[in-house]
N, C-alpha and C positions, 0 to 999 in steps of 0.2 A: 504492500500499499502506499509506504513513504516514497519508492520509485516511480510510483504512478504519480506521486503529487509532485514530485522533484520534473519528472520529464513534462508534466500538465505545464508549471509553473514556465520553465523554459520555453515551451510552445506559444505560450500564452505573452511572457516580456519582449522575447524578440526571435521569431519562427526564423525568419530567414538564415541568421549564424546558426539556432537550430537544426535545421535541417540540412544549412551545408556542413555542417559537423558530424551529423547521421551518416551523408553520403558519403565522408569521407572514408569512416571509419567501416561501414557497411557493404557502401556499394548501391547497386540500382533497387534492390527492396531489402529494407528493415524492417521489424516489429518493434511497436513501441505499445505502453498503457496510457493513454492520455484522455479517456474518456469518463476521468473522475473516478468517485469510489469503486471499488470491486468492476475496474473497467476490463472489457473483455479484451484479449488484443488487437493491435490494429497493426495494417500492412500496408507500409505505403512500397508505392512501386513509380519509376520514372522510364522505364523504357519502353518504345515504341511498341513494340511487342507485346509485353504484358499490360499497358495501357488496351491496347486493340483487344487481347484477351476477357478486361476487365468489361466493356464496353460489351461486349459480344455474349454475355452470361444473360441469359432469359430471366426474365423480370422476375419470373416466379420464384425462381431460386432466391433471391435477393431481398431483402429488409432495409426500407429507408427510411422509415418510424425511428426505429430505436438507435440507428446509427446520428442520427440529427435532432435527437429530442431536444438536446441543448438551446435549441433556437424557438423549440413550442411557445415561450412565453412571448416573444418577440413577434412571431410572426401570425400565430392563431394557428387554432388545430385545421382548419378549412383551406390552410393554404396548400399550393399545389406542392411545396417542399416537402410535403408530410403526405403525399397523396401515391396512392400504389395501384396497379392494373388496371379497370375499369374507369374506375374514377380520376386515377392520374391523366389519360388519354382523355376522357371526355373534358376536364378543366386545360389539357394542354390545345386540344382543339377550339375552344373557345377564345385561348389567349392570344394564341399563335398570329391569326389576320390582321388585329392592329397594329403589330409592331413589323409588317413586311409589306413590303412590293408597292403598291401606288401611293399605300397611306402614308408611307415616311416622310413625301414630297409635301403633303399636305401638312407637316409641324413646322417646316424650314421656316416659313416666316416667326414663326413663336418662337423659336429659338436663338435665330438673331434680333429678332427686335429686343429679345431679354437681354440679350448679352450685350448688344449696344447699349441699352439704359445703365445694367451695370458698373461700364466703361464710361459712360458717359461725362462724369467729371474729371477725368484723368488729363493732367496738364503736364507739359513740361515739365522734368525735375521731380515729380510726384515718386516716391517710392510703393509699392504697393506689393502684399504677400499674395500670391497665387492657392498658398492654402487655406484663406481666406475668402477672395474672391470668388473662384470655381466653386464652392460647396453654396455658395450664394444663388449661382447663376444656374447652376444643375438641381438646386431644391426648387426655384422658381420655374423651371422647364417642366420638373413633376408634377407640381400642383396644376401647373396651367393646361399640359400636353395628357397627361394621366388622369388628374383628378378631375381637369374642367372646371377648375374653380379660378375664377376672374379678381383682379384685385379689390378688394374691399373688408368690412370686419372679417366675416369668416376666414379670409383668406392670410390677413395682419396674424389673427391669434393662432392658427396653424402654423403659417412660418416662427412665430416668437416659439410656439410650444416643440414643435418638430428639431429645431435646431438647439434647444435647449436640452430635451431627451437625447439626439445624436450628439452631442457636443458630451456629453454623459455616459452613451455607449462606449465612446472612444476614448473612455482611459479604463486603462489598464484592472485598476481594483474594480472597477464599476460592473465592465465586462465579463469579469470572473465569478460574478453573482450566478450567472448562465452557466458555468461549467459546474458549481458544487450545489445540489439541489439545498441541504440543508442550511444553506445561509441565505436562503429564500424566505424570510420571517418578516411579517408586515407586524413592525411594531409602532405602525401611525407615518406621516409621511414625513418624519425628522430622519426614521432611520431610511436605508439606499434602500431596500426593496419596495417598504412602504411608499416612499418616494415614486419610483419606479411604477407601481400599480397605477400610484394618483394621477399622475402625467397618462400614462397610457390611456386609462380612464377619462378626461378631457378631451385627447386629441379622439377616439373613437367617437365621443357625445358629437362633434364637431361630423367627424367623418360621416356616422348616420344619418346625422342631419341633413348631409349634403345627398344622400343617397335617395333620402325618404323627398325632399324636396323635387330632386329630378324625376323620382316614380308619377309623381303627383302632375308636374306643369310639363314633360315632358320635352323642356328646352335641351339646348345642346347637341338633341341626337344627331348620332353621326360626323361628330364636329371633334372629340375626346375621345379618350380611350376607357373611360370610366360609359359614356354612355355607348359605345360600341360594344362593351360586356355586357350592359345591363340591356341590349337588344338581339345579342347573340343568343342564339338557341342548340341544342347540341341536336345529336341526330334522333332523339328521340322528341325531341319539340321541346325538352327542358328545359329554362334558364336559371342562371345564378341565383342564389337565397342574397339578402344582405348581407348576413354573415360570410358567406364567401367573397363577395364584392369586396366586406372591410377587409377579408384576410388578403384578398390576391392586392388591394393595393397598398395596403402596408408592408405589403413584401416585395411588392417593386420598388417602393419608395427605400426600404432597408439597401435593398440589393442594388439600386440603379443610381443613388445619391453620393453617398461617400464614396463609391466605389469608380464613380465617374469622374470627378471631382481630383479623387487621388491620381488617377492616369492623365489628366491635365495638369498637373501640377508637373507629375512626371515631363510629361508631353515640352512644356515650356524649358524645364530646367536640360532635359538631355538638349533640345535643339540649341540653348542658348551657352551653353558648357560647348558645343561642336561646330565650329563657326563655319568650316564649310557645309553641312547639313542646312544650317540656317539659311546661309545664301544659295545654296539650290532650294530650297524650299521658297522662299522669298519669290526671288526667278522663275519658280512655276506659278506662283500667285498674282505674278502682276499682269496687266490687263483682264482679271478673272470679272466677270459679270455675278456680283455678289447674292444678285435675283436667280442665278440660275442654280438652285442646289443642289439638282441632277450631276450635274458639271462638277460644282465642288466636291460633291461624296465619289466621284470616279477618277482624282486626280492622280495618278499614278506613285508620285513622289509622297505627296502627302500622305495617300494609304501607307506606302513603307513604312514610313516614320513612326507612323503609329501599330501599324503593327510589331516593326523592332522594339518600339518604346514597351508593350504588350509583353513582347519576349522576356526583356530582363525585367519587368516590372508586371507582372501582367494582375490583371484587377481580382482575381482570386488564386490566391499559392495552391488550394487543392480545390479537386474536382469534389460533389457530393460524396459524402462515404455512403457505402453499400455493405449491411450487413449478410454475412451467407446464411441459408435457410436450410440449406442443403451442402454437402462434398463440393467444392467447386476447384476447377484446376486453372491458373493464371503461371503462364510464361513455363508449363511442365512441371509444376509445383503445386501439390495441393492443398487445401486449404480445410478444415472443417467447419462443420456447422458453429453459428456464433462470432467466427472471425470477420474484423471488420475492413474491407478493402478501400485503399483510396488511392486513387490517382494522384499523382502528385505534380502539378504544373508547374512549379516554380520550377522542381530536379528536372523534369523534360523539358524545358525549353534551355537547360544548361548541358546535355549532353553532347561530346564533344565528339561523338560519331554522325551527329546528326549535324552539330553548327559549327562549323572551324571557327577559332576565336570564341567559344562561346560568353564568355566575360566582357568583349570589345561591342561598340553600340555602333552597328553598320546597317543602316537600312536597304542597303543597293541587296543586301544578301535576301530583300522580298520583292527588286524587281527582277532579277536572275534564277531564280528556282521558288516552285512550287511546294510546299511542303505538307505532308499527311495530317488528316485529321490527328493523327497519334502522334507526332511530333509537335507539333502546334496548334494547343487548346487552351488561348487564353479565355473563353467562354464556359472551359468543359466539353463536354462530348456525350456523345450516344443519345439515347433516349431522356437524359436528365441533363444534356446542354440546358444554355442559358436564353431561354425563348426572345432577353429583349438585347440580343446582342447584335443584329442589324440594326436598332436602333441605337442603342450606344455607341457603334461606331458611325453614324449618321451624325448625332450629334456631337460628338468629339471632334470629325473634321470640320462643321459648321462654326463652332465657337472657337476653334483655332485659326482659321482662315477669316474669321470675321476682326480677331482682334490682331492677327497678323499683318492683313490689310489695311490698318487702321492707326496703328502705331508700331513706331520701331521701336525695341526694348531691348536691355542689356541686365544683364544679374549687378546686383547691387553688391555683393559681397563675391567674389573671384576663390571659392575656396568649393574642395567636394564635400558632396553630402554624404550622409548615410541613410540607408531605408530603415525606417523607425516604423515600429506600428502603432496604428490608430483605428481604436475599431477593430471593425473587419477588415480592414486596408492596410497595405504597409507604405507610407507617404517619406517622399524625403526629407530630411530632418531640416530644421530650420527655417521652414515657409513657404523655402522660395523667394525672397526678396528681389523683384524685381523695377529697375529705374526708367522711367519714361525720359526716353531721347528726343523721339519726333513723335508730332499728334498729325493725323490726315484724314478733317473729319469730312470732304466730300463725296 
């Protein structure tokens, strides 16, 4: 039990260092006990063959609920994260369409407008922290594009409550509450767990009020993701309940807010600490029509820069853990029932057999080669891959192109940064402070 506690704390405090150390000691496959007291064996894989085998295991041989239970107080029991079999397929069928195809183009206006609004007051000589600015942009995008809530009283309350809650969750001691159930004791709003429950209740009240009003008024029909989810039907004509809608919205918020803003902070740091990359990207963005969202999303070097940044600093370090309910085989090794299998994205992206100079930032590798879904998987993969991956890529490219087309920036401090844990993401230390050198508001 002591070893389990130490491993869990090491993983919580500094996961990238922890994974690097384990891989150096044990190679592509290693076993830990990091799911709290009485943890089952948790096996991490990083070779393409092992990840391919993990994704190929039939769903009926796996249990996703037991391996991801620590997130249930955050997402809610009806979240797609905890669904299996027919229930998972049904929710995936309902959730996928709003995040793909022509729908993406309809969100471009909002993404660019919010980005312009947040950066409107930037002046030459200003120093701005990307770790503060990017969450502001991505949270507003989620509230307007996903929730369909326009600025007003409810919008302002949600911004305030969500910012406070998400800021709390990013603190290591606070997030530890979710890994150790005995700490989840409600002793009133002044206790850590009681404080969390009170904030969650206030947020839920606002979300349910929005859902209720939307059902009555039928406003915003088909203009935002909440409306699309409310109107969507499964194969049997069934629609999402209010509880399902709430849990999906909160899951999309928690999985798409801090994660996307974290990658954007890395993007600004990596671009501006590699001047040859910045010059090539700025050249590609010149003479760009910022109203042509599809053109922006298809720019090859912009795409390569985003892909390489997420290779080195992926949105999630691991894929969704899965517990074997039957004996399974991965990369020629058999694992008993009760074993938790975890494809490790972070280590897969550092495979020397796949990536030459894996620790180097080389966007050109994504211009010259196509990697398999088992070698490059920043959004996970298989039937548990992230449903919002296309939206996240689209959002990041539009935000990045909008800012780089209007402002010339440089790093305020010319010193290397380290990956540090912030909630469920790994962000650059120091917040990525940048100085505004030139403004072009034309």
